[in-house]
C-alpha positions in Angstrom: -74.7 -35.4 65.6 -76.0 -38.4 67.6 -79.5 -38.3 69.7 -80.2 -40.4 72.4 -83.9 -41.6 72.8 -84.9 -39.8 76.2 -88.0 -38.8 78.1 -89.3 -35.5 79.0 -87.1 -35.3 81.9 -84.2 -33.4 80.5 -86.3 -30.7 79.2 -85.8 -27.8 81.9 -88.1 -25.3 80.5 -91.8 -25.1 81.9 -93.3 -23.7 78.7 -91.6 -26.2 76.4 -92.8 -29.0 78.5 -96.3 -27.4 78.3 -95.7 -27.4 74.7 -94.4 -30.8 74.5 -97.1 -32.2 76.1 -99.9 -30.4 74.4 -98.5 -31.9 71.0 -98.4 -35.2 72.6 -102.1 -35.2 73.5 -103.1 -34.0 70.0 -101.1 -36.9 68.5 -103.4 -39.1 70.4 -101.8 -42.4 69.6 -100.3 -41.2 66.5 -96.5 -40.6 65.9 -97.4 -36.9 65.6 -100.3 -34.5 64.9 -101.2 -32.4 61.9 -100.4 -28.6 62.1 -103.8 -27.5 61.3 -105.0 -29.4 64.7 -102.3 -27.2 66.6 -103.5 -24.2 68.6 -101.6 -22.6 71.6 -103.8 -22.7 74.9 -103.8 -19.3 76.8 -100.7 -19.0 78.9 -99.0 -21.9 77.5 -96.4 -20.4 75.4 -95.8 -17.0 73.8 -96.3 -17.5 69.7 -93.9 -14.5 69.3 -91.2 -16.9 70.3 -91.9 -19.7 67.9 -90.7 -20.4 64.5 -92.6 -22.9 61.8 -90.6 -24.4 59.1 -92.2 -26.2 56.0 -90.3 -29.4 54.9 -89.1 -29.4 51.2 -87.7 -32.3 49.2 -85.8 -35.0 50.8 -82.4 -36.9 51.1 -79.5 -34.5 50.2 -81.9 -32.0 48.6 -84.0 -31.5 52.0 -84.6 -28.1 52.7 -86.5 -26.3 55.8 -88.6 -23.1 54.8 -89.6 -20.7 57.3 -93.4 -20.4 57.2 -93.6 -18.3 60.4 -91.4 -16.5 62.3 -92.5 -14.9 65.8 -92.0 -11.0 66.3 -89.6 -11.4 69.3 -87.4 -14.1 67.6 -87.3 -11.5 64.4 -86.1 -8.9 67.0 -83.3 -10.9 68.4 -82.1 -12.1 65.2 -82.8 -8.6 63.4 -83.9 -10.4 60.1 -87.0 -11.3 58.5 -87.1 -15.4 58.1 -90.5 -15.9 56.1 -89.8 -17.7 52.9 -86.1 -18.1 53.6 -84.3 -21.5 54.2 -82.6 -22.5 57.3 -79.1 -22.4 55.4 -79.9 -18.9 54.6 -80.7 -17.6 58.1 -78.7 -19.7 60.4 -75.2 -18.5 61.4 -72.4 -20.8 60.1 -71.3 -21.8 63.5 -74.9 -23.0 64.6 -75.8 -24.4 61.1 -74.6 -28.1 61.5 -76.6 -28.3 65.0 -79.8 -26.6 63.7 -79.9 -28.5 60.3 -78.8 -31.8 61.8 -81.4 -31.5 64.3 -84.2 -30.5 62.1 -83.4 -33.6 59.6 -83.5 -36.1 62.8 -87.0 -34.3 63.7 -88.0 -34.9 60.0 -86.9 -38.5 59.6 -87.8 -40.0 63.1 -91.1 -37.9 63.6 -90.0 -37.5 67.3 -89.8 -34.3 69.2 -86.0 -33.2 69.1 -84.3 -31.4 72.2 -80.9 -29.9 72.2 -78.8 -27.7 74.4 -76.3 -25.4 73.0 -73.8 -23.5 75.2 -71.5 -20.5 75.1 -69.7 -17.8 77.2 -71.2 -14.3 77.8 -69.1 -11.2 77.6 -68.9 -11.5 81.5 -67.4 -15.2 80.9 -70.5 -16.9 82.2 -71.7 -20.0 80.7 -75.3 -19.7 79.0 -77.2 -22.5 77.7 -79.9 -22.2 74.8 -82.5 -24.9 74.7 -84.2 -25.8 71.5 -87.5 -27.9 71.1 -88.5 -29.1 67.7 -92.0 -30.5 66.9 -92.9 -32.6 64.2 -96.3 -32.1 62.3 -98.0 -34.0 59.4 -101.5 -34.1 57.9 -101.5 -38.1 57.8 -99.5 -39.0 60.6 -96.3 -40.9 58.6 -94.5 -38.1 56.9 -93.5 -34.9 58.8 -94.6 -32.0 56.6 -93.8 -28.9 59.2 -91.6 -28.4 62.3 -92.3 -26.1 65.1 -89.4 -24.6 66.8 -89.0 -23.2 70.2 -85.9 -21.5 71.6 -85.0 -20.3 75.2 -82.1 -19.5 77.4 -81.3 -20.6 80.7 -81.0 -17.8 83.4 -77.8 -16.7 84.7 -76.6 -14.6 87.5 -77.2 -10.9 86.4 -79.5 -11.5 83.5 -78.6 -12.0 79.9 -78.9 -9.2 76.8 -80.5 -11.5 74.2 -79.2 -9.7 71.0 -75.3 -9.9 72.4 -75.8 -13.3 73.5 -77.1 -14.2 70.1 -73.7 -12.6 68.9 -71.7 -14.9 71.4 -73.4 -18.0 70.2 -72.5 -17.1 66.3 -68.8 -17.0 67.6 -68.7 -20.1 69.9 -71.4 -22.4 70.3 -70.7 -26.2 72.0 -73.3 -29.1 71.8 -74.3 -29.9 75.6 -77.1 -32.4 74.8 -79.2 -33.9 71.9 -82.0 -36.4 72.3 -85.3 -37.6 70.7 -88.4 -38.2 72.4 -91.4 -40.4 71.2 -95.0 -39.6 71.2 -97.0 -41.4 74.2 -95.4 -40.0 77.0 -98.3 -38.2 78.6 -99.7 -41.6 79.7 -96.9 -42.3 81.6 -95.9 -40.5 85.0 -94.8 -37.0 84.4 -91.4 -35.8 85.1 -90.7 -33.3 87.7 -91.3 -29.6 86.5 -88.7 -27.1 87.4 -90.2 -23.8 88.5 -90.7 -21.1 85.8 -88.7 -18.6 88.1 -85.6 -20.8 86.8 -86.2 -20.3 83.0 -85.5 -17.4 80.8 -87.7 -17.0 77.6 -85.0 -16.4 74.9 -87.3 -14.5 72.6 -89.7 -12.6 74.9 -89.4 -9.3 76.7 -92.3 -10.1 79.1 -90.0 -11.5 82.1 -86.4 -10.2 81.6 -84.2 -12.1 83.7 -82.1 -8.9 84.7 -85.2 -7.2 86.4 -84.4 -9.2 89.5 -87.8 -10.6 89.9 -86.8 -14.2 89.2 -84.4 -16.6 91.0 -81.2 -17.1 88.6 -79.9 -20.7 88.5 -76.3 -21.3 88.9 -74.3 -21.8 85.6 -72.8 -25.3 85.4 -69.0 -25.5 85.7 -67.4 -27.8 83.2 -63.8 -28.8 83.9 -60.8 -28.3 81.6 -59.0 -31.3 80.3 -56.8 -32.8 82.9 -53.1 -31.7 82.6 -53.8 -28.8 80.1 -53.0 -26.1 82.5 -49.8 -25.2 83.7 -49.0 -23.8 87.4 -49.2 -19.8 87.1 -51.7 -19.9 84.2 -54.5 -17.6 85.6 -57.5 -18.1 83.5 -60.2 -15.5 83.3 -62.9 -17.6 82.1 -63.8 -21.5 82.7 -62.9 -23.6 79.9 -65.1 -26.3 78.6 -64.2 -29.7 76.9 -64.7 -29.6 73.3 -63.3 -31.6 70.2 -63.2 -29.2 67.1 -61.1 -29.0 64.0 -59.3 -25.8 63.6 -56.7 -24.5 61.4 -53.6 -22.5 62.2 -52.0 -19.8 60.0 -49.1 -18.0 60.3 -46.7 -16.4 57.9 -47.3 -18.3 54.4 -47.9 -21.5 56.5 -51.3 -23.4 57.5 -51.8 -26.4 59.5 -54.9 -28.3 60.9 -55.1 -28.7 64.5 -57.7 -30.1 67.1 -59.2 -27.8 70.0 -59.4 -29.6 73.2 -61.0 -27.1 75.4 -62.2 -23.5 74.9 -63.5 -20.6 76.6 -64.1 -16.8 75.2 -60.6 -16.1 76.1 -58.5 -19.1 75.3 -58.0 -22.5 74.3 -55.9 -25.7 74.4 -54.8 -26.8 71.0 -53.3 -30.3 69.9 -51.5 -31.1 66.6 -48.4 -32.9 65.6 -46.9 -29.4 63.9 -47.3 -27.5 66.9 -43.9 -27.5 68.1 -42.8 -25.5 65.2 -45.6 -22.9 65.5 -44.5 -19.1 66.6 -45.8 -17.8 69.8 -48.3 -15.6 68.0 -50.7 -16.9 65.0 -54.3 -17.0 64.0 -56.8 -19.5 64.5 -60.1 -20.4 62.5 -62.4 -23.1 64.1 -64.1 -25.6 61.9 -67.9 -24.1 60.8 -66.9 -20.5 61.6 -65.2 -17.9 59.4 -64.1 -15.6 62.2 -60.2 -15.6 62.8 -59.0 -15.5 66.5 -55.6 -14.0 67.2 -53.8 -16.2 69.6 -50.9 -15.7 71.9 -49.2 -18.8 73.1 -49.0 -19.0 76.9 -47.9 -22.4 77.7 -46.5 -25.3 75.6 -46.3 -29.3 76.0 -44.9 -31.5 73.3 -48.1 -31.7 70.7 -50.3 -29.5 72.8 -50.4 -25.7 73.7 -52.5 -23.1 75.5 -53.3 -19.8 73.9 -54.9 -16.7 75.0 -57.0 -14.9 72.5 -56.2 -11.3 71.6 
């Protein structure tokens, strides 16, 4: 993963912005503060939706072990993380994104902000915002990471446990950036109203109760020329570059997925002309097999429907 140096501007969540600003004030000119200095101010952020990771080892042996897991995070993921490593609790499809971000946070001493995206069962795009805050006793070595997860509102609301399952099946990286300390002394970035943000791991303000204004999900265009006339998609495709493997009969071949939705994909590969009209697809970093039916072909590119 590549992380661009950015400001607080891309962070959409009001509570994550407040958390970041509090962290920066505690740093007070250092790269980052100590975890013993940290305490949540009333109304800043719900501690039930936070996770604290302890950093063990370095290099290829570096591990992130959960010291604290908020009650709502435990409920959403239906598992207790305390004492377990990130590799043990994070689903395979999300592991590279989460661990790479944690390693960048530990190495740079910066805030790390990422946005992951998936498609829910109603074919709507849902984004998950993840903010990592580094802490260390002497201000030079990161020893702990505080993590906050939040979902962006979509029309009609989000069922938290269901959307976690969707992220496990399909997750795409939309943004990844690092934010250095010292930003609270500059002009603050505009704050997006709290009514536009849904806290992922809290039941206090569910989007589906109608009391919040839902934000319009972004539409990501599919790859130009990928669709043929007469193909009617039930879900918007998004551009991706993901390795995959096609299996049919006794044969297996590698391929590259160029765009993807919950219902289908565009696949590229030199051996695709000889594939049958039905085969199985397994994406990189996933274990689930997707049954595919070919709906169009074009030389080394084809479109498939899942199921």
